[in-house]
N, C-alpha and C positions, 0 to 999 in steps of 0.2 A: 484529582478526581473520585478520589477517595471514595467512597457509598454512592457516586454517579450513575445512574442505569449508560451501562458501557456498549449498546446500540447505539445512544446518541455521537455525532459527531464533536468533537473538542471543538468550541470557539476562541474567540479572542478574550486574552486572562485566564485561559484556564490550563493548569500546568501541563508542560509538553514528559509524558511519561517514559518516552524512544527515541533516540537521535536518530535521524531520519531527513530526509528534502519531505518535506511538507508543501500541501498547494493549495489556499482558498477559493474559494466558489468562483472566484474574478478570473484564477486561472495563474495566479503569483504564484511563485515558486522561493517557498525561505528556506535554511537550512536549522534547523532543530536541534541544540539540546536537550539531554534527559535534567527535569528542575529548573528548565527556563519557561516564562508564561509567553503564551500564541500571541501574538502581535496585533496591533489593528490596523486595519489596512489604511494606509494613508489615505484616498481616494473618499472612501467608503463607511469607512469608520470597522464598528466589530463585523466581526466575518466567521464563518465555519470552517474548519482546518483539516485532509486528507491526506493519510500518510501516504508518498508514493514511490520511497523510495527508502528502504533502509542503508542504517549507517553502517557495511559492511566491507568494508576492502578487498578483497582476495585477486586481482584482475589489476595487469600492470596498470592498465587505463583508470584503474578509480573508480569504476563504474559498482553496481550492484549487480550479481550473478541476478539475474532474468531469473529463477528459482524462486529467488530469494523475497522477490519484486512481488506485494500483491497483486490476487486478477481478482476481476469482477466474476460472480458466481455463475456458472451455464452451465447448459446440457455435457450430461461425462460424458466422453467425449470417445471413453473405453469402452463403451455400449456395446458398438454396433460391430467393432472391432475382431474380424476374424484370428483364427487361431492361425499358424506358420507351420505347427504342425498339427492341422486338423487331415485327419483322413479324407485323401480324395480314389472314387472311383473311376477306371477308367473301363472301356469296355471292349 
């Protein structure tokens, strides 16, 4: 995907850049290694792929650490949390 817009999801025939588990738009999961090409869906042909889990085994179960799984962007949950060290006035 060198020279292509990185905001577009990879599609079938593009080269895999990161080892991991990828999910296509139809929900099919596939483990792919760097250098391979994204496969076609057997029923629907060319499809878009999204990285759903990095290949980084650091647990005895062989699953990726939750902190390394890409999350959907959302509001920052840390904004409204009060500090546990804030001063509380008691009358």
